[in-house]
N, C-alpha and C positions, 0 to 999 in steps of 0.2 A: 283088132277092135278099132272102130272109128273114133276120132277125137270127140265127137258129140256124145257117144256112149260113155267114154272115160270121164267127161265133164259131168254128165248126169250121175254117174256112180260116185264121184267125189262130192258133189253137192248132197246127195242122199246120205253119204257117210257123215258129213258135217252136221246135217240135220239130226240124225240119229244120236250122235254124240251130244249135241246140244240138249236134246230132249232128255237123255239119260242124266246129264248133269243137273238139269232142273228138277228132275224127279228125286235125285239124291239130296239136293239142297232143301227141297220142300219139307222133308222130315226133320230137319234140324230146327231147334228152337232159337228164337232171337235171344238177345242178351236178357238174362233173368232179372236185371236190375231196372225197375221202373223209376222215373225221375222223382217220384214222391216217396220212395221206399229206400231204406238203408241198403248199402251194397252187401252182397253175400247172403243176406237173410233168406231170400226166395229160393236160391239154389240149394242151400243146406236143408231147408224145410221140405222141399220137394223130394230130395234124396232120402231124408229121414222117413217121411211118410211112405214112400215107395218101399223102403226096406222093411217097414212094419206091416206091409200088406194093405195099407190104407190107400188104395189106388184112386178111389173117388176123390178123396181129400187132396191127394197129390196133384191130380189133374186140375182140380179147382184152383189150387194155389198157382200152379204153372200158368194157367190161363189168365189169372189175375195179373201176373207179372209180365207175361209176354204177349197177351192178346192173340194167342194161337187159336186155330179152330179146334173144336172139340175132338175131332178125329185125329188131328196131328198131335194134340197134347196127350191123348189116350195112347197113341202109338209110341210116343216118346217115353211116357212113364212105364209102359209095359216093357220097353227096351232096357230100362234100368235094371 
């Protein structure tokens, strides 16, 4: 295999790994503590609502605390 092909394969591998890492990171919420809210309250409330099956309310609270997109917050709550 020529050196040019080896370099192209290495670059392609690095790009694929980078894209996969970004995709995995995108699903994670940011810190649930907003500057104007007490620490710990948001995370506990989201978890409680999710366990009670109140996913709409859990998504709403999560988005208020993290400013996540609707799709990301829904995916996160469903994963709980």
